[in-house]
C-alpha positions in Angstrom: 43.1 -31.1 31.3 39.7 -31.8 32.2 37.5 -32.9 29.3 34.8 -30.7 30.3 37.0 -27.8 30.3 38.3 -28.7 27.0 34.6 -28.9 25.7 33.7 -25.5 27.1 36.7 -23.6 25.5 36.1 -25.3 22.2 32.6 -24.1 22.3 33.8 -20.5 23.0 36.2 -20.7 20.2 33.4 -21.7 17.8 31.2 -18.8 19.1 33.9 -16.3 19.1 36.5 -16.7 16.1 38.2 -13.3 16.3 40.1 -13.1 19.5 41.9 -10.0 20.3 43.3 -8.8 23.6 42.5 -6.9 26.5 39.6 -4.7 27.0 38.5 -5.0 23.4 38.0 -8.9 24.0 35.9 -8.2 27.2 33.7 -5.8 25.1 33.4 -8.3 22.3 32.4 -11.0 24.7 29.8 -8.8 26.6 28.3 -7.3 23.4 28.4 -10.4 21.4 26.9 -12.5 24.1 23.9 -10.0 24.4 23.2 -10.0 20.6 23.5 -13.9 20.6 21.1 -13.9 23.4 18.7 -11.6 21.7 18.9 -13.2 18.4 18.1 -16.5 20.2 15.3 -14.8 22.0 14.1 -13.3 18.7 13.9 -16.8 17.3 11.8 -18.2 20.2 9.4 -15.1 19.8 9.0 -15.7 16.0 8.2 -19.3 16.6 5.6 -18.6 19.1 4.2 -15.9 16.8 4.1 -18.2 13.7 0.7 -19.4 13.2 0.3 -20.3 9.3 -3.2 -20.7 7.6 -4.2 -23.7 5.8 -3.5 -22.1 2.5 0.3 -21.8 3.4 0.6 -25.5 2.8 -0.2 -25.0 -0.9 3.2 -25.4 -3.0 1.9 -22.7 -5.6 1.6 -20.2 -2.8 5.0 -21.1 -1.3 6.4 -20.4 -4.8 4.4 -17.1 -5.1 5.8 -15.9 -1.8 9.2 -16.8 -2.6 9.1 -15.0 -5.9 7.8 -11.8 -4.2 10.8 -11.7 -1.8 13.4 -12.7 -4.4 12.1 -10.2 -6.9 11.2 -7.4 -4.2 7.6 -7.1 -5.4 4.9 -5.5 -3.7 2.9 -7.3 -1.2 -0.4 -6.7 1.0 -0.6 -7.4 4.6 -4.0 -7.6 6.6 -3.7 -6.1 10.0 -6.5 -7.5 12.5 -6.8 -5.9 15.9 -8.9 -8.1 18.0 -10.3 -7.7 21.3 -10.4 -11.0 22.9 -12.7 -11.8 25.9 -12.9 -14.6 28.5 -15.3 -17.4 26.8 -15.4 -15.5 23.5 -12.7 -15.0 21.0 -14.3 -11.8 19.9 -14.4 -9.9 16.7 -11.9 -7.9 14.7 -12.2 -4.6 16.0 -9.6 -3.1 13.7 -9.1 -4.1 10.0 -6.4 -2.3 8.1 -5.0 -3.5 4.7 -1.6 -2.4 4.1 0.1 -2.5 0.7 3.8 -2.4 0.7 5.8 -1.2 -2.3 9.6 -1.6 -1.9 10.5 -0.2 -5.4 8.9 3.4 -4.7 9.4 2.8 -0.9 5.8 3.7 -0.3 2.9 2.2 1.5 -1.0 2.5 1.3 -3.1 2.1 4.3 -6.8 1.2 4.0 -8.8 1.2 7.1 -11.9 -1.1 6.8 -14.9 0.0 8.8 -16.0 -2.8 10.9 -19.5 -2.7 10.2 -18.9 -2.7 6.3 -21.8 -4.6 4.5 -20.0 -7.5 2.7 -20.6 -11.1 1.5 -18.7 -13.5 4.1 -18.2 -16.7 2.2 -20.3 -19.6 3.5 -22.3 -17.0 5.7 -23.7 -14.5 3.2 -24.1 -11.0 3.7 -23.0 -9.4 7.1 -20.8 -7.1 8.9 -17.0 -7.6 7.7 -15.7 -7.9 11.2 -18.1 -10.9 11.9 -16.0 -13.0 9.6 -13.4 -13.3 12.5 -16.1 -14.6 14.8 -17.4 -17.1 12.2 -14.0 -18.4 10.9 -11.1 -16.6 12.6 -8.2 -15.4 10.7 -8.7 -17.7 7.7 -12.2 -16.5 7.0 -11.2 -12.8 7.7 -8.4 -13.0 5.1 -10.8 -14.7 2.4 -13.5 -12.1 2.9 -11.4 -9.1 2.5 -9.7 -10.6 -0.6 -13.0 -11.4 -2.1 -14.5 -7.9 -1.1 -11.8 -5.9 -2.8 -10.4 -8.4 -5.3 -6.9 -8.1 -4.0 -4.4 -10.8 -2.9 -3.6 -10.7 0.8 -0.1 -12.1 1.1 0.3 -12.3 4.8 -1.7 -11.4 8.0 -0.8 -10.1 11.4 -3.4 -10.5 14.4 -2.8 -8.2 17.3 -4.5 -8.6 20.7 -5.3 -5.0 21.5 -4.2 -5.6 25.1 -0.7 -6.4 23.6 -0.7 -3.4 21.4 -1.2 -1.1 24.7 1.6 -2.7 26.4 3.8 -2.4 23.2 3.2 1.3 23.1 4.4 1.5 26.6 7.4 -0.4 25.9 8.7 1.9 23.3 8.0 4.9 25.5 4.5 6.0 23.9 3.7 7.7 20.7 3.1 11.2 19.3 0.3 12.0 17.2 -1.6 15.2 15.9 -5.0 15.3 17.4 -7.7 16.9 15.2 -10.4 17.4 17.8 -10.6 17.6 21.5 -12.5 14.9 23.2 -12.5 12.7 26.4 -12.7 8.8 26.1 -12.9 6.4 29.1 -11.3 8.6 31.6 -8.6 10.0 29.2 -8.7 13.6 27.9 -7.1 14.5 24.5 -6.4 18.2 23.8 -6.4 19.4 20.0 -2.8 19.4 18.6 0.3 17.4 19.0 -0.1 15.1 22.0 2.0 12.3 23.5 0.3 8.9 24.3 1.1 6.1 26.7 -0.5 2.6 26.0 -3.7 3.1 27.7 -4.3 6.7 26.3 -3.5 5.2 22.8 -6.1 2.7 23.1 -8.8 4.9 24.3 -7.8 7.3 21.5 -8.3 4.9 18.6 -11.5 3.5 20.3 -13.6 7.0 20.3 -16.2 7.0 17.5 -19.7 8.1 18.9 -18.5 11.7 19.3 -16.7 12.0 16.1 -18.5 13.8 13.5 -17.0 11.4 11.1 -17.9 8.3 12.9 -16.0 5.2 12.3 -14.0 6.9 9.4 -12.6 9.5 12.1 -12.0 6.5 14.3 -10.0 4.7 11.5 -8.0 7.7 10.7 -6.8 7.9 14.4 -6.0 4.2 14.2 -3.8 4.6 11.1 -2.2 7.6 12.7 -1.4 5.6 16.1 -0.2 2.7 14.1 2.0 4.5 12.0 3.6 6.5 14.9 4.0 3.1 16.6 5.9 1.5 13.7 8.3 4.6 13.5 8.8 4.3 17.2 9.7 0.7 16.9 11.8 1.1 13.8 14.0 3.8 15.5 13.9 2.2 19.1 17.5 2.2 20.7 17.1 1.0 24.1 18.5 -2.3 24.1 17.5 -2.8 27.9 13.8 -3.2 26.9 14.2 -5.3 23.6 13.7 -8.5 25.6 10.5 -6.9 27.1 9.2 -6.0 23.8 9.8 -9.5 22.5 7.9 -10.9 25.3 5.0 -8.4 24.6 5.0 -9.4 21.0 5.4 -13.1 21.4 2.3 -13.3 23.7 0.2 -11.0 21.7 0.7 -11.5 17.9 0.1 -14.2 15.6 1.3 -14.1 12.0 2.0 -16.4 8.9 5.4 -14.7 8.4 8.3 -16.9 9.4 11.7 -16.1 10.5 13.0 -15.7 6.9 10.0 -13.8 5.7 10.5 -11.3 8.6 14.2 -10.8 7.9 13.5 -10.0 4.3 10.5 -7.7 5.3 12.9 -5.8 7.5 15.6 -5.7 5.0 13.8 -4.5 1.8 10.4 -3.1 3.0 11.1 -0.9 6.0 11.6 2.1 3.9 8.0 1.8 2.9 6.7 3.4 5.9 8.5 6.8 5.1 5.7 7.5 2.4 2.4 6.6 3.6 -0.8 7.0 1.7 -4.2 6.7 3.7 -7.3 5.6 1.8 -10.9 5.6 3.1 -13.7 3.5 2.1 -16.7 5.9 1.5 -20.2 4.8 2.2 -23.3 5.3 4.3 -25.3 3.9 7.2 -28.3 2.0 6.6 -30.5 -0.3 8.9 -31.4 -3.9 7.4 -33.5 -6.2 9.5 -33.1 -3.8 12.9 -29.3 -3.9 12.3 -27.0 -1.0 11.3 -24.3 -1.6 8.4 -21.9 0.5 6.7 -23.1 0.3 3.0 -20.3 0.7 0.4 -21.4 0.8 -3.3 -19.6 -1.5 -5.9 -17.9 1.5 -7.4 -16.3 2.5 -4.3 -14.9 -1.2 -3.8 -13.7 -0.8 -7.6 -11.9 2.5 -7.0 -10.0 1.4 -3.9 -9.0 -1.8 -5.8 -7.7 0.2 -8.8 -5.7 2.6 -6.5 -4.1 -0.2 -4.5 -3.3 -2.3 -7.8 -1.9 0.6 -9.3 0.3 1.4 -6.3 1.5 -2.4 -6.3 2.5 -2.1 -10.1 4.5 1.0 -9.8 
């Protein structure tokens, strides 16, 4: 027998140890081959997404993360939605702090208004979304940690163009709209509405005609992201999984590696079922001709306490 044929057969035996007969064998080969391909593609996607921060090389942090997953402790993830432009890396248009508690299967989502006036380490007082322009994800994470006195265990940076493509790939999202309005050519009726990717992006960008301004915009962002998470978690079209992985791989960066993501999916996915939304209350003020969202220290303390208590339940 040709040695190449023998090698191919040996390889097949290693990949498929449970040989049965007839049609069952064919189904196993087709199904198993697909999932082997998807697992391999998933590994490639996670590798392209993985972008660790400088702090991730610290042995103490590595130990802390290992303990969090092994003991199923609460964790905080900073979600950054970034509008990238040619020749300009842009600013973090969306900043959401997500606190996940697997023991209570609950999540707290805090939308941080992009104009919030905070101290940016090494830069002084400025709008919180400028931290990304000054020092990318590393400085954004550091700024949020110091402003709220809370640890950020992981981050996920999403290009908003990719978010639009992702919503389309899962077939759109359904949200309940509290106010009829139009934005960038899209019209949104009051009540339950179905959004495609472009509509979802327009829906979360409107703030000038919202009586609550940035707070109303932040609430819509949370609603769309929560709906997108639910759609992705219940997604059943295996024919589109490859497409979704391509979109994610090209538009998402995170310091979660493959093992972390598997643990997150296994032990933290249930937190999406019980979501509490927090708002950061403040007021607008012009300083040096620039408009800022001024938040009193007592409000930072209140939010910090609520998230800390959620983590410790």
